[in-house]
FIKOLZA-1660 file (N, C-alpha, C; in steps of 0.1 Angstrom, whole numbers, plus 5000, padded with zeros to 4 digits):
% residues 227
   i   px   py   pz ch aa at
   1 1917 3171 6434  A  M  N
   1 1934 3169 6448  A  M CA
   1 1934 3153 6447  A  M  C
   2 1948 3143 6450  A  K  N
   2 1954 3131 6448  A  K CA
   2 1957 3131 6454  A  K  C
   3 1954 3119 6462  A  V  N
   3 1962 3116 6476  A  V CA
   3 1961 3094 6474  A  V  C
   4 1970 3096 6482  A  F  N
   4 1971 3080 6486  A  F CA
   4 1975 3073 6494  A  F  C
   5 1977 3059 6490  A  G  N
   5 1980 3048 6506  A  G CA
   5 1966 3040 6505  A  G  C
   6 1966 3035 6515  A  K  N
   6 1953 3020 6519  A  K CA
   6 1945 3022 6526  A  K  C
   7 1953 3034 6540  A  N  N
   7 1946 3032 6550  A  N CA
   7 1940 3043 6544  A  N  C
   8 1944 3055 6536  A  V  N
   8 1937 3066 6529  A  V CA
   8 1924 3063 6522  A  V  C
   9 1927 3058 6512  A  F  N
   9 1916 3051 6505  A  F CA
   9 1903 3038 6513  A  F  C
  10 1909 3039 6526  A  N  N
  10 1899 3031 6535  A  N CA
  10 1894 3045 6544  A  N  C
  11 1897 3050 6545  A  E  N
  11 1888 3065 6548  A  E CA
  11 1884 3063 6544  A  E  C
  12 1884 3067 6529  A  L  N
  12 1873 3075 6521  A  L CA
  12 1863 3065 6516  A  L  C
  13 1860 3056 6520  A  R  N
  13 1849 3046 6520  A  R CA
  13 1834 3047 6526  A  R  C
  14 1839 3057 6537  A  G  N
  14 1826 3058 6540  A  G CA
  14 1821 3071 6530  A  G  C
  15 1828 3081 6528  A  N  N
  15 1828 3094 6510  A  N CA
  15 1829 3090 6507  A  N  C
  16 1824 3076 6497  A  I  N
  16 1825 3072 6486  A  I CA
  16 1825 3083 6470  A  I  C
  17 1811 3091 6477  A  S  N
  17 1804 3098 6467  A  S CA
  17 1819 3116 6466  A  S  C
  18 1826 3110 6471  A  S  N
  18 1840 3124 6468  A  S CA
  18 1850 3119 6462  A  S  C
  19 1851 3101 6459  A  I  N
  19 1860 3102 6450  A  I CA
  19 1859 3098 6430  A  I  C
  20 1861 3107 6426  A  K  N
  20 1863 3104 6416  A  K CA
  20 1875 3093 6404  A  K  C
  21 1882 3093 6404  A  K  N
  21 1886 3076 6402  A  K CA
  21 1899 3075 6408  A  K  C
  22 1911 3063 6406  A  V  N
  22 1916 3053 6415  A  V CA
  22 1920 3054 6405  A  V  C
  23 1940 3056 6410  A  Y  N
  23 1947 3049 6403  A  Y CA
  23 1951 3037 6410  A  Y  C
  24 1957 3023 6397  A  L  N
  24 1963 3011 6407  A  L CA
  24 1978 3006 6401  A  L  C
  25 1982 3003 6404  A  S  N
  25 1997 2997 6403  A  S CA
  25 1994 2982 6396  A  S  C
  26 2003 2983 6383  A  N  N
  26 2000 2972 6378  A  N CA
  26 2002 2956 6390  A  N  C
  27 2010 2961 6403  A  H  N
  27 2014 2957 6407  A  H CA
  27 2005 2953 6424  A  H  C
  28 1988 2956 6423  A  F  N
  28 1985 2961 6434  A  F CA
  28 1975 2948 6441  A  F  C
  29 1978 2942 6450  A  S  N
  29 1974 2931 6452  A  S CA
  29 1959 2935 6466  A  S  C
  30 1958 2940 6467  A  D  N
  30 1953 2940 6480  A  D CA
  30 1937 2937 6475  A  D  C
  31 1931 2928 6476  A  K  N
  31 1923 2918 6474  A  K CA
  31 1908 2930 6479  A  K  C
  32 1908 2936 6493  A  E  N
  32 1894 2936 6503  A  E CA
  32 1894 2950 6490  A  E  C
  33 1901 2960 6491  A  I  N
  33 1905 2969 6479  A  I CA
  33 1899 2970 6462  A  I  C
  34 1898 2960 6464  A  M  N
  34 1900 2959 6444  A  M CA
  34 1888 2954 6448  A  M  C
  35 1879 2947 6453  A  Q  N
  35 1858 2943 6458  A  Q CA
  35 1859 2952 6459  A  Q  C
  36 1858 2960 6471  A  F  N
  36 1850 2976 6469  A  F CA
  36 1851 2983 6457  A  F  C
  37 1865 2980 6454  A  I  N
  37 1858 2995 6437  A  I CA
  37 1854 2985 6431  A  I  C
  38 1852 2974 6428  A  K  N
  38 1843 2971 6415  A  K CA
  38 1832 2968 6418  A  K  C
  39 1826 2965 6434  A  E  N
  39 1814 2962 6441  A  E CA
  39 1809 2980 6443  A  E  C
  40 1815 2986 6449  A  N  N
  40 1809 3000 6445  A  N CA
  40 1808 3009 6427  A  N  C
  41 1810 2997 6418  A  H  N
  41 1815 3008 6406  A  H CA
  41 1818 3020 6400  A  H  C
  42 1836 3020 6412  A  V  N
  42 1840 3030 6413  A  V CA
  42 1849 3028 6397  A  V  C
  43 1853 3043 6394  A  S  N
  43 1857 3041 6384  A  S CA
  43 1877 3040 6388  A  S  C
  44 1885 3029 6380  A  Y  N
  44 1896 3032 6381  A  Y CA
  44 1907 3021 6374  A  Y  C
  45 1917 3027 6372  A  S  N
  45 1924 3024 6358  A  S CA
  45 1943 3014 6363  A  S  C
  46 1945 3008 6356  A  V  N
  46 1959 3002 6360  A  V CA
  46 1970 3011 6353  A  V  C
  47 1985 3011 6363  A  M  N
  47 1992 3019 6359  A  M CA
  47 1999 3014 6367  A  M  C
  48 2017 3019 6350  A  D  N
  48 2024 3014 6355  A  D CA
  48 2030 3016 6367  A  D  C
  49 2032 3011 6377  A  N  N
  49 2042 3020 6392  A  N CA
  49 2054 3027 6392  A  N  C
  50 2057 3030 6377  A  K  N
  50 2068 3043 6375  A  K CA
  50 2061 3059 6374  A  K  C
  51 2053 3050 6368  A  K  N
  51 2043 3067 6360  A  K CA
  51 2032 3069 6375  A  K  C
  52 2032 3054 6376  A  M  N
  52 2019 3063 6394  A  M CA
  52 2028 3073 6410  A  M  C
  53 2050 3069 6405  A  D  N
  53 2060 3075 6413  A  D CA
  53 2058 3096 6412  A  D  C
  54 2051 3093 6396  A  A  N
  54 2055 3109 6389  A  A CA
  54 2043 3113 6392  A  A  C
  55 2034 3106 6400  A  M  N
  55 2016 3119 6401  A  M CA
  55 2015 3118 6416  A  M  C
  56 2028 3117 6423  A  V  N
  56 2023 3124 6437  A  V CA
  56 2040 3127 6442  A  V  C
  57 2040 3128 6453  A  D  N
  57 2051 3136 6463  A  D CA
  57 2053 3120 6472  A  D  C
  58 2054 3112 6470  A  G  N
  58 2056 3100 6487  A  G CA
  58 2051 3087 6482  A  G  C
  59 2055 3079 6496  A  R  N
  59 2050 3068 6489  A  R CA
  59 2032 3064 6492  A  R  C
  60 2027 3062 6478  A  H  N
  60 2015 3058 6470  A  H CA
  60 2009 3040 6474  A  H  C
  61 2022 3031 6483  A  Q  N
  61 2008 3018 6478  A  Q CA
  61 2006 3013 6473  A  Q  C
  62 2009 3015 6458  A  G  N
  62 2004 3012 6447  A  G CA
  62 1992 3017 6447  A  G  C
  63 1980 3024 6449  A  I  N
  63 1967 3033 6450  A  I CA
  63 1973 3054 6452  A  I  C
  64 1968 3055 6443  A  I  N
  64 1969 3069 6442  A  I CA
  64 1944 3073 6439  A  I  C
  65 1945 3078 6448  A  V  N
  65 1929 3086 6443  A  V CA
  65 1927 3099 6441  A  V  C
  66 1922 3096 6433  A  D  N
  66 1917 3112 6434  A  D CA
  66 1903 3117 6431  A  D  C
  67 1905 3125 6442  A  I  N
  67 1890 3135 6445  A  I CA
  67 1887 3141 6448  A  I  C
  68 1881 3149 6448  A  L  N
  68 1875 3162 6453  A  L CA
  68 1875 3169 6459  A  L  C
  69 1876 3182 6454  A  E  N
  69 1884 3194 6461  A  E CA
  69 1888 3197 6480  A  E  C
  70 1892 3193 6483  A  Y  N
  70 1893 3193 6500  A  Y CA
  70 1880 3209 6505  A  Y  C
  71 1866 3206 6510  A  E  N
  71 1857 3217 6514  A  E CA
  71 1865 3222 6527  A  E  C
  72 1861 3236 6529  A  Y  N
  72 1866 3240 6550  A  Y CA
  72 1852 3248 6551  A  Y  C
  73 1858 3247 6562  A  V  N
  73 1835 3250 6563  A  V CA
  73 1839 3266 6571  A  V  C
  74 1832 3273 6574  A  P  N
  74 1837 3287 6577  A  P CA
  74 1836 3282 6594  A  P  C
  75 1844 3298 6600  A  Y  N
  75 1852 3295 6612  A  Y CA
  75 1846 3297 6620  A  Y  C
  76 1830 3298 6619  A  Q  N
  76 1824 3302 6626  A  Q CA
  76 1817 3292 6630  A  Q  C
  77 1819 3283 6628  A  D  N
  77 1810 3275 6633  A  D CA
  77 1818 3263 6642  A  D  C
  78 1834 3270 6646  A  S  N
  78 1836 3265 6659  A  S CA
  78 1831 3273 6670  A  S  C
  79 1823 3288 6673  A  F  N
  79 1823 3290 6685  A  F CA
  79 1818 3282 6690  A  F  C
  80 1808 3267 6686  A  K  N
  80 1805 3260 6698  A  K CA
  80 1810 3252 6698  A  K  C
  81 1826 3254 6705  A  D  N
  81 1839 3238 6707  A  D CA
  81 1841 3245 6721  A  D  C
  82 1852 3248 6724  A  S  N
  82 1863 3246 6742  A  S CA
  82 1874 3250 6735  A  S  C
  83 1879 3242 6727  A  V  N
  83 1888 3242 6720  A  V CA
  83 1892 3246 6707  A  V  C
  84 1898 3256 6698  A  V  N
  84 1902 3250 6688  A  V CA
  84 1918 3258 6687  A  V  C
  85 1922 3249 6675  A  V  N
  85 1936 3250 6671  A  V CA
  85 1938 3262 6661  A  V  C
  86 1949 3274 6661  A  L  N
  86 1951 3279 6650  A  L CA
  86 1962 3280 6646  A  L  C
  87 1969 3275 6631  A  L  N
  87 1985 3274 6629  A  L CA
  87 1988 3289 6620  A  L  C
  88 1992 3294 6625  A  D  N
  88 2001 3305 6622  A  D CA
  88 2009 3304 6610  A  D  C
  89 2005 3300 6597  A  H  N
  89 2015 3299 6590  A  H CA
  89 2028 3290 6581  A  H  C
  90 2021 3275 6588  A  L  N
  90 2024 3266 6589  A  L CA
  90 2026 3263 6577  A  L  C
  91 2045 3257 6579  A  E  N
  91 2045 3256 6561  A  E CA
  91 2045 3237 6557  A  E  C
  92 2049 3233 6572  A  D  N
  92 2051 3216 6567  A  D CA
  92 2040 3204 6565  A  D  C
  93 2033 3200 6553  A  P  N
  93 2023 3192 6553  A  P CA
  93 2024 3183 6561  A  P  C
  94 2032 3173 6569  A  H  N
  94 2033 3164 6576  A  H CA
  94 2037 3170 6590  A  H  C
  95 2039 3185 6593  A  N  N
  95 2038 3190 6604  A  N CA
  95 2021 3191 6611  A  N  C
  96 2011 3196 6595  A  F  N
  96 2004 3202 6593  A  F CA
  96 1989 3185 6597  A  F  C
  97 1994 3171 6589  A  G  N
  97 1991 3163 6593  A  G CA
  97 1994 3158 6608  A  G  C
  98 1999 3160 6618  A  A  N
  98 2006 3150 6627  A  A CA
  98 1998 3160 6637  A  A  C
  99 1999 3173 6635  A  I  N
  99 1991 3182 6646  A  I CA
  99 1971 3168 6637  A  I  C
 100 1966 3175 6631  A  I  N
 100 1955 3171 6626  A  I CA
 100 1951 3154 6636  A  I  C
 101 1964 3144 6632  A  R  N
 101 1959 3130 6644  A  R CA
 101 1961 3133 6651  A  R  C
 102 1964 3147 6666  A  T  N
 102 1969 3151 6676  A  T CA
 102 1958 3159 6677  A  T  C
 103 1951 3165 6669  A  C  N
 103 1936 3173 6670  A  C CA
 103 1927 3160 6679  A  C  C
 104 1930 3152 6670  A  E  N
 104 1917 3139 6662  A  E CA
 104 1917 3133 6674  A  E  C
 105 1929 3128 6678  A  A  N
 105 1931 3119 6692  A  A CA
 105 1927 3129 6708  A  A  C
 106 1925 3145 6708  A  A  N
 106 1922 3150 6719  A  A CA
 106 1913 3151 6722  A  A  C
 107 1907 3149 6711  A  G  N
 107 1887 3156 6705  A  G CA
 107 1886 3163 6704  A  G  C
 108 1899 3176 6699  A  I  N
 108 1893 3191 6690  A  I CA
 108 1892 3187 6679  A  I  C
 109 1881 3193 6675  A  R  N
 109 1867 3197 6663  A  R CA
 109 1877 3201 6645  A  R  C
 110 1880 3217 6658  A  S  N
 110 1887 3226 6652  A  S CA
 110 1900 3227 6649  A  S  C
 111 1907 3233 6637  A  I  N
 111 1913 3239 6630  A  I CA
 111 1914 3249 6622  A  I  C
 112 1923 3266 6623  A  I  N
 112 1922 3275 6612  A  I CA
 112 1933 3280 6608  A  I  C
 113 1939 3278 6595  A  I  N
 113 1950 3283 6591  A  I CA
 113 1943 3291 6580  A  I  C
 114 1957 3299 6576  A  P  N
 114 1954 3315 6568  A  P CA
 114 1957 3308 6554  A  P  C
 115 1949 3317 6545  A  K  N
 115 1951 3315 6531  A  K CA
 115 1962 3309 6523  A  K  C
 116 1969 3329 6531  A  D  N
 116 1983 3326 6522  A  D CA
 116 1993 3323 6532  A  D  C
 117 2001 3318 6524  A  R  N
 117 2014 3314 6527  A  R CA
 117 2019 3308 6539  A  R  C
 118 2009 3290 6540  A  S  N
 118 2003 3283 6550  A  S CA
 118 2009 3274 6543  A  S  C
 119 2006 3259 6546  A  V  N
 119 2008 3243 6538  A  V CA
 119 1985 3247 6537  A  V  C
 120 1983 3245 6525  A  S  N
 120 1967 3241 6533  A  S CA
 120 1963 3223 6534  A  S  C
 121 1950 3216 6525  A  V  N
 121 1950 3201 6529  A  V CA
 121 1954 3196 6513  A  V  C
 122 1962 3191 6516  A  N  N
 122 1967 3180 6503  A  N CA
 122 1969 3167 6510  A  N  C
 123 1973 3164 6496  A  G  N
 123 1976 3144 6492  A  G CA
 123 1983 3141 6511  A  G  C
 124 1997 3148 6507  A  T  N
 124 2006 3147 6520  A  T CA
 124 2002 3146 6534  A  T  C
 125 1990 3158 6534  A  V  N
 125 1983 3156 6549  A  V CA
 125 1972 3147 6551  A  V  C
 126 1969 3144 6543  A  M  N
 126 1960 3135 6539  A  M CA
 126 1963 3116 6542  A  M  C
 127 1976 3116 6538  A  K  N
 127 1980 3103 6540  A  K CA
 127 1986 3108 6560  A  K  C
 128 1996 3117 6560  A  T  N
 128 2005 3120 6573  A  T CA
 128 1990 3116 6581  A  T  C
 129 1983 3129 6580  A  S  N
 129 1968 3122 6590  A  S CA
 129 1955 3111 6597  A  S  C
 130 1960 3098 6583  A  A  N
 130 1958 3086 6594  A  A CA
 130 1946 3086 6595  A  A  C
 131 1937 3094 6579  A  G  N
 131 1927 3095 6585  A  G CA
 131 1919 3104 6594  A  G  C
 132 1930 3112 6600  A  A  N
 132 1919 3122 6610  A  A CA
 132 1916 3132 6602  A  A  C
 133 1914 3133 6594  A  L  N
 133 1911 3144 6583  A  L CA
 133 1895 3143 6583  A  L  C
 134 1894 3128 6582  A  E  N
 134 1877 3131 6580  A  E CA
 134 1871 3133 6595  A  E  C
 135 1873 3134 6606  A  H  N
 135 1870 3136 6617  A  H CA
 135 1870 3152 6624  A  H  C
 136 1884 3159 6619  A  V  N
 136 1885 3175 6625  A  V CA
 136 1884 3187 6610  A  V  C
 137 1874 3198 6612  A  H  N
 137 1871 3205 6611  A  H CA
 137 1878 3215 6603  A  H  C
 138 1882 3218 6583  A  I  N
 138 1894 3229 6586  A  I CA
 138 1886 3237 6583  A  I  C
 139 1890 3250 6589  A  S  N
 139 1882 3264 6575  A  S CA
 139 1897 3274 6576  A  S  C
 140 1898 3278 6558  A  M  N
 140 1912 3296 6558  A  M CA
 140 1905 3296 6560  A  M  C
 141 1915 3309 6565  A  V  N
 141 1909 3325 6565  A  V CA
 141 1917 3335 6561  A  V  C
 142 1910 3348 6557  A  N  N
 142 1924 3358 6548  A  N CA
 142 1929 3363 6560  A  N  C
 143 1926 3365 6578  A  N  N
 143 1931 3368 6584  A  N CA
 143 1929 3371 6600  A  N  C
 144 1942 3365 6604  A  L  N
 144 1940 3362 6609  A  L CA
 144 1932 3368 6621  A  L  C
 145 1947 3379 6624  A  V  N
 145 1938 3391 6641  A  V CA
 145 1919 3385 6635  A  V  C
 146 1918 3389 6624  A  H  N
 146 1906 3393 6626  A  H CA
 146 1896 3383 6629  A  H  C
 147 1907 3373 6628  A  V  N
 147 1898 3363 6632  A  V CA
 147 1898 3361 6650  A  V  C
 148 1905 3351 6659  A  I  N
 148 1919 3360 6671  A  I CA
 148 1904 3367 6677  A  I  C
 149 1907 3381 6672  A  D  N
 149 1896 3392 6678  A  D CA
 149 1879 3384 6673  A  D  C
 150 1873 3377 6669  A  D  N
 150 1859 3376 6672  A  D CA
 150 1856 3358 6674  A  D  C
 151 1875 3356 6679  A  F  N
 151 1866 3349 6694  A  F CA
 151 1868 3351 6700  A  F  C
 152 1873 3357 6697  A  K  N
 152 1872 3368 6720  A  K CA
 152 1863 3372 6722  A  K  C
 153 1855 3379 6708  A  K  N
 153 1840 3384 6716  A  K CA
 153 1831 3376 6711  A  K  C
 154 1833 3355 6709  A  N  N
 154 1824 3349 6711  A  N CA
 154 1822 3335 6729  A  N  C
 155 1835 3350 6738  A  G  N
 155 1841 3344 6749  A  G CA
 155 1855 3330 6751  A  G  C
 156 1860 3341 6743  A  F  N
 156 1879 3322 6739  A  F CA
 156 1890 3334 6751  A  F  C
 157 1890 3329 6754  A  F  N
 157 1908 3328 6760  A  F CA
 157 1921 3324 6751  A  F  C
 158 1927 3338 6743  A  V  N
 158 1938 3334 6728  A  V CA
 158 1954 3327 6732  A  V  C
 159 1954 3314 6736  A  Y  N
 159 1970 3317 6740  A  Y CA
 159 1974 3313 6730  A  Y  C
 160 1989 3318 6725  A  A  N
 160 1997 3313 6713  A  A CA
 160 2012 3301 6723  A  A  C
 161 2017 3299 6718  A  A  N
 161 2026 3290 6718  A  A CA
 161 2045 3301 6718  A  A  C
 162 2054 3301 6721  A  D  N
 162 2065 3311 6726  A  D CA
 162 2074 3309 6735  A  D  C
 163 2086 3303 6735  A  M  N
 163 2096 3309 6740  A  M CA
 163 2095 3317 6751  A  M  C
 164 2094 3324 6744  A  D  N
 164 2097 3334 6762  A  D CA
 164 2085 3334 6768  A  D  C
 165 2075 3328 6768  A  G  N
 165 2063 3327 6773  A  G CA
 165 2059 3325 6796  A  G  C
 166 2048 3324 6796  A  M  N
 166 2046 3313 6806  A  M CA
 166 2050 3297 6807  A  M  C
 167 2054 3294 6814  A  N  N
 167 2056 3279 6818  A  N CA
 167 2035 3273 6814  A  N  C
 168 2036 3269 6812  A  Y  N
 168 2025 3268 6811  A  Y CA
 168 2014 3256 6815  A  Y  C
 169 2028 3247 6822  A  K  N
 169 2022 3239 6831  A  K CA
 169 2020 3252 6844  A  K  C
 170 2022 3258 6846  A  D  N
 170 2011 3271 6854  A  D CA
 170 2008 3282 6848  A  D  C
 171 2000 3273 6840  A  V  N
 171 1985 3284 6836  A  V CA
 171 1970 3277 6842  A  V  C
 172 1967 3282 6841  A  T  N
 172 1952 3284 6847  A  T CA
 172 1941 3285 6833  A  T  C
 173 1936 3273 6824  A  F  N
 173 1931 3274 6814  A  F CA
 173 1915 3283 6812  A  F  C
 174 1912 3290 6802  A  A  N
 174 1897 3294 6802  A  A CA
 174 1891 3277 6805  A  A  C
 175 1881 3279 6798  A  D  N
 175 1873 3270 6796  A  D CA
 175 1869 3268 6785  A  D  C
 176 1869 3280 6776  A  K  N
 176 1870 3288 6758  A  K CA
 176 1880 3286 6752  A  K  C
 177 1890 3278 6742  A  V  N
 177 1904 3285 6745  A  V CA
 177 1904 3280 6733  A  V  C
 178 1919 3298 6725  A  V  N
 178 1922 3293 6708  A  V CA
 178 1941 3292 6714  A  V  C
 179 1942 3282 6701  A  L  N
 179 1955 3277 6709  A  L CA
 179 1963 3282 6693  A  L  C
 180 1975 3292 6695  A  V  N
 180 1977 3295 6680  A  V CA
 180 1990 3289 6680  A  V  C
 181 1996 3286 6676  A  I  N
 181 2012 3273 6669  A  I CA
 181 2017 3285 6656  A  I  C
 182 2024 3279 6665  A  G  N
 182 2035 3300 6652  A  G CA
 182 2041 3282 6637  A  G  C
 183 2048 3289 6633  A  S  N
 183 2051 3287 6618  A  S CA
 183 2065 3282 6621  A  S  C
 184 2073 3267 6611  A  E  N
 184 2082 3260 6616  A  E CA
 184 2095 3274 6616  A  E  C
 185 2096 3280 6611  A  G  N
 185 2110 3290 6603  A  G CA
 185 2112 3304 6618  A  G  C
 186 2093 3309 6618  A  N  N
 186 2092 3327 6622  A  N CA
 186 2087 3321 6635  A  N  C
 187 2083 3311 6647  A  G  N
 187 2069 3313 6647  A  G CA
 187 2065 3316 6650  A  G  C
 188 2053 3324 6662  A  V  N
 188 2043 3334 6661  A  V CA
 188 2044 3350 6659  A  V  C
 189 2038 3351 6640  A  S  N
 189 2041 3359 6640  A  S CA
 189 2032 3376 6647  A  S  C
 190 2040 3388 6649  A  R  N
 190 2042 3392 6658  A  R CA
 190 2027 3399 6660  A  R  C
 191 2019 3404 6647  A  L  N
 191 2005 3414 6649  A  L CA
 191 2001 3402 6656  A  L  C
 192 1996 3388 6655  A  V  N
 192 1992 3379 6661  A  V CA
 192 1995 3373 6672  A  V  C
 193 2010 3378 6678  A  K  N
 193 2006 3377 6690  A  K CA
 193 2004 3384 6701  A  K  C
 194 2008 3402 6693  A  Q  N
 194 2002 3410 6703  A  Q CA
 194 1989 3411 6704  A  Q  C
 195 1977 3401 6698  A  N  N
 195 1963 3406 6703  A  N CA
 195 1961 3391 6706  A  N  C
 196 1966 3379 6710  A  C  N
 196 1965 3371 6720  A  C CA
 196 1965 3373 6734  A  C  C
 197 1959 3367 6745  A  D  N
 197 1960 3373 6759  A  D CA
 197 1969 3369 6764  A  D  C
 198 1976 3354 6763  A  E  N
 198 1987 3346 6769  A  E CA
 198 1991 3347 6766  A  E  C
 199 2010 3344 6768  A  I  N
 199 2020 3328 6756  A  I CA
 199 2026 3320 6769  A  I  C
 200 2024 3314 6759  A  L  N
 200 2029 3299 6766  A  L CA
 200 2038 3297 6763  A  L  C
 201 2048 3289 6770  A  A  N
 201 2059 3280 6770  A  A CA
 201 2059 3270 6771  A  A  C
 202 2070 3265 6768  A  I  N
 202 2070 3248 6771  A  I CA
 202 2085 3248 6783  A  I  C
 203 2089 3245 6792  A  P  N
 203 2099 3241 6795  A  P CA
 203 2115 3233 6783  A  P  C
 204 2123 3237 6785  A  Q  N
 204 2127 3225 6779  A  Q CA
 204 2145 3228 6786  A  Q  C
 205 2153 3216 6787  A  F  N
 205 2160 3214 6797  A  F CA
 205 2174 3206 6791  A  F  C
 206 2173 3209 6778  A  G  N
 206 2188 3199 6765  A  G CA
 206 2198 3213 6758  A  G  C
 207 2205 3212 6746  A  H  N
 207 2208 3224 6747  A  H CA
 207 2208 3231 6727  A  H  C
 208 2196 3223 6724  A  V  N
 208 2188 3226 6714  A  V CA
 208 2174 3235 6722  A  V  C
 209 2170 3244 6722  A  N  N
 209 2162 3246 6728  A  N CA
 209 2154 3254 6719  A  N  C
 210 2150 3238 6711  A  S  N
 210 2132 3246 6698  A  S CA
 210 2132 3229 6695  A  S  C
 211 2117 3229 6694  A  L  N
 211 2112 3219 6693  A  L CA
 211 2107 3215 6678  A  L  C
 212 2097 3206 6678  A  N  N
 212 2091 3205 6666  A  N CA
 212 2079 3214 6662  A  N  C
 213 2074 3219 6655  A  A  N
 213 2057 3228 6656  A  A CA
 213 2042 3211 6660  A  A  C
 214 2050 3206 6652  A  S  N
 214 2037 3197 6652  A  S CA
 214 2039 3183 6672  A  S  C
 215 2051 3186 6677  A  V  N
 215 2053 3181 6694  A  V CA
 215 2051 3194 6705  A  V  C
 216 2055 3207 6695  A  A  N
 216 2050 3215 6710  A  A CA
 216 2037 3215 6708  A  A  C
 217 2029 3217 6693  A  A  N
 217 2017 3216 6698  A  A CA
 217 2010 3204 6705  A  A  C
 218 2015 3193 6696  A  A  N
 218 2010 3177 6707  A  A CA
 218 2011 3186 6717  A  A  C
 219 2022 3194 6728  A  I  N
 219 2024 3190 6743  A  I CA
 219 2014 3196 6751  A  I  C
 220 2015 3211 6738  A  L  N
 220 2003 3216 6749  A  L CA
 220 1991 3220 6746  A  L  C
 221 1982 3207 6738  A  I  N
 221 1971 3202 6736  A  I CA
 221 1964 3194 6745  A  I  C
 222 1974 3186 6751  A  Y  N
 222 1975 3177 6760  A  Y CA
 222 1972 3182 6772  A  Y  C
 223 1981 3197 6777  A  G  N
 223 1983 3200 6786  A  G CA
 223 1967 3209 6791  A  G  C
 224 1960 3217 6777  A  I  N
 224 1949 3225 6779  A  I CA
 224 1939 3215 6779  A  I  C
 225 1939 3195 6778  A  V  N
 225 1927 3195 6768  A  V CA
 225 1929 3182 6786  A  V  C
 226 1936 3180 6790  A  N  N
 226 1940 3176 6805  A  N CA
 226 1938 3193 6820  A  N  C
 227 1936 3193 6819  A  K  N
 227 1934 3207 6830  A  K CA
 227 1934 3204 6841  A  K  C
% end
């Protein structure tokens, strides 16, 4: 998997064994990063900047890192947590990365995503998360409804975000929470919503009654952790 950017590389310093190779622009001038690469005998190549532009979709800042594929964790590891975020077929990697950042900032350590029709952990997600991915565990699952049922059996109360729900400010949240955030276009899917315990809404007063998925997630996450 190819990730990119100086901040991403600096976050990977503590997990150097995951780095397979580093690609540097022939204009790269960060002496500290260069020194680290050479002192730690990290394999690297110097390339033309235009060739690097074609390697990734995003602003790479002159450094691209080829790392081992992301290792997802079993969702059952999250049963010990008090708050878990479940993403119902989110598709935008920038939204995913932003949600990872919010979760890390709020002290949430576990996010669950479905295997199919969903964004996965990629270079854009890692860059957008600005290092937070190193501190948050991501689980990839086959069946969201089955997973929701498992969390219920382990004492969790499951809330889904939807415009037709109860004002989240009026909700007394349970001690163990799963928060479901829907996709950008379709929201929370019908079957998932049917298997949730309660639907949450964010009151809106403008003319455009919709919020970006990552913004909605941030509002509800802090509503839950500050209960």
